[in-house]
N, C-alpha and C positions, 0 to 999 in steps of 0.2 A: 875383904877387899883383897883382888888380887893384884900379888906383890910386883907384875909385872906392870903395871898401870901406877903413876901418880898424878899429882892431883896441880893444879892452876887456876890460883883464885887473884879473880878482875879486881882491882880495890879501885876503881874509877864507879864516882857515884852516875853519873851519868846517864854510862854503858853498862849497867846492871840489867839483867834479864834475873827473876825467880826461877829458881831451879821447882823440881816438882816432888821436892823430897820433905818441903817444908815453905816455915817463912824467911829463911837464909836469905838475907839481899847481895848475897855473894852467891859468883857465877863458878860452880862445878864444874871441869873440861878434864876428859882423862882423852890421858895419848899413849899412844902406847913408846915405849922410850925409843925405841926401835928406828918409829919415823922422824923423831922429833932429831934422833943424829945423823938423821942426811940432810946433812946442810939448815937444820929449822925450817923448811920451804912452810911449812904449815903453820909452824908460829911467826912469822916474817906476814907469812898474808893477812890470819889476823890481829897483828899490829899496826898493817898499814889502816885494815876495817876501821879497826876502834878510833883509827889518831883521821879516817875521813868523816865518816861518825862523829866524829867531837866536833869536829869545826865547820860543819853543817848544824848540829844545833846551837853554835855557838854564834853561826850567821842568823839564825831562826831569832835566839832571846833578840841579838842587837836590834832588827827589822822591829820586832815586838818593841821595845823601847822606843824608839826610831816613832815608832805607830802611837803610842803609848802617850809621849807628847807632841803629835799634833793633831790630837783627840781634845777638845776643853773640859769636858765631860767624862771620868772612868768611873763606873760606877765600883767596881773590884783590879785586883793587880796580877787575877790568874788571867792566860790565856783566853778561853774562852768568851770573857767581858770584854777583855780587850778588841775582841775580832768584831766582836757583837754589838760593841760601841763606836766604833770606826764602822759598821757598813751603815748603822742609822746615823751617823753624823751625816754620813756623806748624799743618805736619802736625802735627811733632811739639806743637805746644802743643794741638788738638783733640785728640789721642791721649790726654795729660793731661786734659783735659776729660771724655772717656768715662768713663776710672778715675775720674775722682773723682766723675763723677754713678755710679758705678754701687755704689761702697762709701755713700756717701751712702744710697743707698738699701737698703745690706741696716744699715746702723744704722740706722735709722728701722723697718724691721721690725723687729730685734731687739730695738726700744724698745718699739713698738706689743707685742711677746709679754712681756716684762716685764712691762708695766704691766696685760697684762689677765690672768696669771700674778697680780702684786700682787693686782688687784682683785676677783678670787678670791677670792684667802687671805681679804681681810679681808671677803668678804661671809659664807663659813663660817663666822668666827670670831661675825662681829652677828649669825648665825641661829641661833648656837646659846648664844649670849648669854642670860639669861632677862628675863622683862620687866618692870622697875620702873618707875612710877605714880604715886610721890606729890606733894601735892600740899605744899607747905610754907609756903603763904600764901592767902590767900583774903579779898577786903577788898571791902567795900563801901563808897561816900559819895554822901550823900543831894545830889543836884546843882541840882535842882527839880523841884517839880508832880510827883511820877508818873514821878519820873527816878534816878535812881542811874546810875553811873559802878563799875563793879566788874573789880577787878584781882586773879588766880591767877597765882602762879609755882610750875612744878614743874620735875621735874630732864626734862631730854635723854634721850632714851634711844627703839630702832625700838620705831614704832607709838604712842608718846605723843603725837605733834604730830594723828592722824589722829582719837584717841581723845577729846582737848579739842575738835576739832572737832563730833565727832558729841555730844558732851555738850552744847556750846552749840545743838546744831539741836535736841538732845533735850527742852530746855527751850519749852514749849508754855503756857504758864501764864503768858511774861512775854512783852511785845514787845521783840523786837534790833533795837536800831537800826543801830548799828552797833561793827564788830570786828576787830581786832587782832592776829595772831599775833607774837612779834618773841620772837630769841635774844639774851640777854644770857648769852655764856658760857660756862654748864657749863647753863644756865635755860634754857626758854622763858617767857614772860610772856603771857598771853592778857590781852586789856581789853577790853572790852567795855561798850554801855549798855543800857540794859531801860528801856521804860516800864512801871510796874504797872498792870493793871485796878484799876476801878473799886470791883469786888469784893473785889479783894486790897490796896488801897488800906488799908485801916485794921492790916494787920495791922503789926504791930513788927517794925524790920530784920534785929532778929534771927530771927527766921521765915522771913523771907521768903534769909537765908545761908542757916538745916538747909536750905529746898528745894534753893538751887541746889548747894548741898552733896549734895544726892541725886542729882544728874540726875550729879554726874560720881562719885558712889561704884558706877553703876551700868555704866562705862565700865571698872570695873576700877580706880582711881585711891584711894591712899591719904590717909588726913590725917596727916603730922606730928604 
């Protein structure tokens, strides 16, 4: 061997590369002594490269260990087996997800069909029932000059709310200022305020109540 050359032995097993001279697992690197003496630049670069490579391999090993813990069935502990088992496990999960989505879609379709059928049956039953429009209470309160507060209570049923509003619109002898239709249990409660015209103001409240009752009677309401 040339006496001007010297040997550097890499003892890190993870960073070992086979030399072309035999089966030795050690790496033999030749350097010119003059090159090393110039601030150690070449050796320093190689050391940094070895450290970076070692960190990269440690990171890969840690990720493989993590992957191994997440996959339930690992056949072997080598890198190829871990990656292969993880791939098959992910494919199985994807298949299960597709099957679940398909089952959920079928359930939603069946549920929508059932709801539509139930709604249709309820509509048929509702349409077959007779319409009852009965007013159980009609009250008037004098709240201000020429002003009254009126409360009407009647049963709930098909077409009742529409008939109440039509009766309210038909009251032309008075000026309806505000109104509200609310649901209370199995009844409707219509409240509104109205002002009486000057020519009507001299009439007594019972007469005004009678005229209001006529508007509801025209819409098919009956009084208890």
